[in-house]
C-alpha beads as a LAMMPS data file, in Angstrom:
LAMMPS data file: protein, C-alpha beads

81 atoms
80 bonds

1 atom types
1 bond types

-500.0 500.0 xlo xhi
-500.0 500.0 ylo yhi
-500.0 500.0 zlo zhi

Masses

1 110.0

Atoms # bond

1 1 1 59.603 -331.498 321.407
2 1 1 62.944 -330.324 320.043
3 1 1 62.878 -329.448 316.377
4 1 1 65.712 -330.603 314.137
5 1 1 68.193 -327.836 313.519
6 1 1 68.196 -327.218 309.806
7 1 1 70.933 -325.372 308.029
8 1 1 68.744 -322.401 307.165
9 1 1 70.208 -319.724 304.948
10 1 1 69.728 -316.058 305.697
11 1 1 67.574 -315.907 302.551
12 1 1 65.196 -318.536 303.986
13 1 1 65.029 -316.696 307.284
14 1 1 64.374 -313.374 305.529
15 1 1 61.674 -314.965 303.393
16 1 1 59.826 -316.444 306.383
17 1 1 60.228 -313.234 308.375
18 1 1 58.717 -311.243 305.496
19 1 1 55.805 -313.670 305.212
20 1 1 55.038 -313.167 308.916
21 1 1 55.466 -309.420 308.625
22 1 1 53.116 -309.178 305.631
23 1 1 50.491 -311.598 306.935
24 1 1 47.167 -310.008 307.875
25 1 1 46.951 -311.207 311.460
26 1 1 43.401 -309.847 311.738
27 1 1 41.979 -311.587 308.654
28 1 1 39.381 -313.342 310.840
29 1 1 37.514 -310.071 311.309
30 1 1 36.521 -309.801 307.646
31 1 1 33.045 -310.401 306.281
32 1 1 34.509 -311.466 302.933
33 1 1 34.739 -315.265 302.821
34 1 1 37.385 -315.190 300.056
35 1 1 39.597 -312.909 302.121
36 1 1 39.006 -315.059 305.197
37 1 1 39.942 -318.251 303.313
38 1 1 43.100 -316.638 301.921
39 1 1 44.129 -315.481 305.383
40 1 1 43.335 -318.841 306.935
41 1 1 45.375 -320.695 304.306
42 1 1 48.256 -318.287 304.837
43 1 1 48.119 -318.767 308.620
44 1 1 48.082 -322.551 308.221
45 1 1 51.113 -322.330 305.941
46 1 1 52.985 -320.151 308.439
47 1 1 52.095 -322.518 311.271
48 1 1 53.343 -325.524 309.293
49 1 1 56.576 -323.730 308.401
50 1 1 57.061 -322.668 312.024
51 1 1 57.311 -326.349 312.958
52 1 1 60.320 -326.808 310.680
53 1 1 62.847 -325.045 312.901
54 1 1 63.258 -323.225 316.184
55 1 1 64.112 -319.996 314.346
56 1 1 60.882 -320.105 312.328
57 1 1 58.939 -320.920 315.490
58 1 1 60.490 -317.960 317.284
59 1 1 59.730 -315.577 314.405
60 1 1 56.126 -316.781 314.173
61 1 1 55.543 -316.610 317.922
62 1 1 57.098 -313.176 318.268
63 1 1 55.036 -311.797 315.373
64 1 1 51.873 -313.292 316.844
65 1 1 52.721 -311.761 320.229
66 1 1 53.478 -308.417 318.574
67 1 1 50.040 -308.386 316.982
68 1 1 47.992 -309.730 319.889
69 1 1 49.914 -309.131 323.107
70 1 1 51.426 -305.692 322.653
71 1 1 54.951 -307.132 322.545
72 1 1 57.777 -305.307 320.770
73 1 1 57.940 -305.616 316.991
74 1 1 60.336 -308.378 315.914
75 1 1 63.540 -307.201 314.241
76 1 1 65.000 -309.191 311.372
77 1 1 68.594 -308.770 312.529
78 1 1 67.785 -310.726 315.687
79 1 1 67.312 -313.892 313.640
80 1 1 70.088 -313.725 311.053
81 1 1 73.337 -315.592 311.371

Bonds

1 1 1 2
2 1 2 3
3 1 3 4
4 1 4 5
5 1 5 6
6 1 6 7
7 1 7 8
8 1 8 9
9 1 9 10
10 1 10 11
11 1 11 12
12 1 12 13
13 1 13 14
14 1 14 15
15 1 15 16
16 1 16 17
17 1 17 18
18 1 18 19
19 1 19 20
20 1 20 21
21 1 21 22
22 1 22 23
23 1 23 24
24 1 24 25
25 1 25 26
26 1 26 27
27 1 27 28
28 1 28 29
29 1 29 30
30 1 30 31
31 1 31 32
32 1 32 33
33 1 33 34
34 1 34 35
35 1 35 36
36 1 36 37
37 1 37 38
38 1 38 39
39 1 39 40
40 1 40 41
41 1 41 42
42 1 42 43
43 1 43 44
44 1 44 45
45 1 45 46
46 1 46 47
47 1 47 48
48 1 48 49
49 1 49 50
50 1 50 51
51 1 51 52
52 1 52 53
53 1 53 54
54 1 54 55
55 1 55 56
56 1 56 57
57 1 57 58
58 1 58 59
59 1 59 60
60 1 60 61
61 1 61 62
62 1 62 63
63 1 63 64
64 1 64 65
65 1 65 66
66 1 66 67
67 1 67 68
68 1 68 69
69 1 69 70
70 1 70 71
71 1 71 72
72 1 72 73
73 1 73 74
74 1 74 75
75 1 75 76
76 1 76 77
77 1 77 78
78 1 78 79
79 1 79 80
80 1 80 81
């Protein structure tokens, strides 16, 4: 399914990139249910936002792959206009 191409500003792209960069991708390994719930809510938010545009989807996917598949770390400049 092709996502609508929104007119995203660089500020919106930077904001989403930073959210992905600062997300604890390993939150599921905690024994603390509050920390787990926070991480799960954050992941759900990122997933929902990633469905808004192809750029957000690419950032999310590349950060996930960086954390779980030993892919190169995403670079912000690759997503800016």
